[in-house]
Each structure stands twice: as structure tokens, then as C-alpha cells.
N, C-alpha and C positions, 0 to 999 in steps of 0.2 A: 877852390878845390873841385876837381872834375874826376869822375870815376865811372865805371861801367857797372850797372846792376841789371841783371837779366830781366827782372819783372818789378814794376811799380804797381801797387794796389792802391787805388784811391778810395778811402773810406774805412774807418776803424769801427764799423758796426759788426753785426752778427755775420753778414756775408763776407766782409773783408777779413775778419778774424779766422773764419773757416778756411778761406782760400790760403791765408798765411800758414795755417797749420799744415795743410797738405803740401805747400811749397817747401816748408821746412823739412817735412818728412822725406821729401825727394832730394834734399840737399841743394835746392835751388836758391840762388842769391836773390833776395827781394827786400822791399821796404813797403810797409803799409803807411800811407800818408793820412794823417787825421788833422783836420783843420781846427777842431775844438780843443779845449784844454784837457779833455779826458776822452777815453774811448767810449763807445756806445752813447754818444751825445743825445740822440733822440730819446733814448730811454731815460737819461738823466734829466733832461730839460724840456721835454715836450710831452710829458705825461702828467696827469693830475696826481695829487698827493696820495690819495687812497687807491691808486691803480693796482689792480691785480690781474694777472693773465686770465684770459677767457678760454685758454686751451690748457690741457694738462701739461705738467712740467716736461714729460718725455718728448713733447713736440718741439721744445726749444733746445733740446740737447745738441751740444756742439760735438764735432768729431773727436773721438777718443775720450770723451767725457762721460762719466757715469753718474746717474742719478739713482740713489738707493730706491729699491723697489717700492717701499712703503711711501716714499715721497714722490714717486713718478706720476701718481694719479692726483696729486695735489696741485694747487695753483699758486705760483710764486707771487710775492708782493713786489712792488717796484724796487724796494731796497734789496731784496734777494736777487732780482734779475741783474741789477747793476753789479752787485758783489760777485755773482756768477761769472760775468764777463771779465771783471777785474782779475779774479782768481785765475781764469783761463789764460789770460795774457801772461801773468806771472809764472804759472805752472809750466807753460811751453816756451817761455822766453821769446815771445814773438816780437819782431822788430817794428815797433810802432812809434815813430817820432810824433809828438803832439804839437799843436799850434803851428802847423805848417800848411802851406798850400803849394800847388805845383802849377806850372804853366808851360806851354810850348809843345809843339807837335813832335819835334825830333829829339828834344831834350826835356827832361823834367827839371826845372829850376826849383829847388826846395828852398822856400822862403819862410823864415820865422819872423813874427811881428816885431821883435826887438831890433831887427836889423833892417836897414834901408835896402841893401842889396842881397841877392841870393847868396846863401852861404855854401851851397853845393850845387853843382850842375852835374846831373846824372844822365849819362847816355843809357838807354834801355832798349831792349828788344820787344818786350811785351808790356801792355798796360791793361789792368783789370779795373773797370769802373764798378765800384761796389758802394755807391753813395745812397742807395735806397730808393724805393719807388715813390714813397709818399712824403717827400721832403717839402713840397710846396702845396699850399691849400688850394683846393679846387672849389671856387665859390660860384654858385649858379647866378645867372643874371637876375633872377627874381628876388634875390636877397636884398637888392637895392630898394625894393618896395616894402620891406619890413619896417613898420613904424619905429621911430626912435624910442618910444616908450617901452619897447621890448628889448631886454638885454640879449645880445647875441655876440658870439665871438668864435674864432676858429679853435678847435680842440687843443692845439698845442699852446694856446694862451691861457687856458683854464687850469687852475690849480686846485681850488676847493670852493665851497659855497660862500665862505667869508671873504675870499680874495677874488674879486672880479676885476680883471684888467680893464683899463680905460680904452684899450685898443679894440675897436670894432672892425667888422669887415664892411 
């Protein structure tokens, strides 16, 4: 299957969903490609269990989304943040295929893990990279000198004080 889609947005997080909203409002043909099994993957899988925003809710507000005044100065829990993004995609019917990846400079070959070959080749005019700034850990060289008797891990591996992953940096 081959088709033309004006814009491909790579990444189904906060930035990718915001871009998708505006493209949809303008009537622009687009797809938001998300590699993970669900949108907002970093929020779902790279935060600790008791995570709460450190900024008030109004600072996370998505385009055209309203946060009630009395809730705007509160701080959402991890579960609330994930639900907020899930509801946003449903409310605005944003085109976000999940578990896919893209490759190629001239064409975006949309590949789903179940299939060996691309199931769609999409010619596109624009590509927006919205994969996030902090997706890879930045580990300073001196970390290698930390004795093994001290537990250390990168933040996206930490879940809670009872679950300490075996993976160290």
C-alpha cells in the first residue's frame, strides 16, 4: 500500500500530540507514529510509581484543553497525567498508530512488529521529530568510580524503594 500524507509526526508524546491537534484543526493530512504500545510512553514507563508533577497542572495543559480553575494549581499524579493524554487523543480523534516505526528519507515505511515487511509506504512532504529531549540517559564519566556497594541506577529504571532494578549504569 502506498499513499501520500502531507506530514508525518514521529513521537506520540506531549509535543507530537500538540502538533497533531493543530494539524487536524488546519485540515492537514497527517499521522503521528508511535513506536510504543501506547501514547505518552515516557510518562507510562519511565517514571517512578509515586510520581507527581512538580509544576502546576496549568503548565501541562494541551491545546484546546481546559483544566478546571480549582485543579489548575494542583499537581497531577502519574496516573492522572497518563489519563489526561489518553483522553486528549480520544476527544480529538488524533491519528496515532501504535507499535510502529518509520524509516527512510524520501518515504516513511510504516512497520508494525507483527509483520516482516512494511505494511504501508507513505510519501510525505513534511516530517516533525517530536521524540523528546531526554530519552537517553546522560551518565557522567565519574559514575564508573562509584563503589558497587552503593546502589545507583538511571531514573527511568527506578520504580519505588522496594523495587530496585538489577540494571546499573
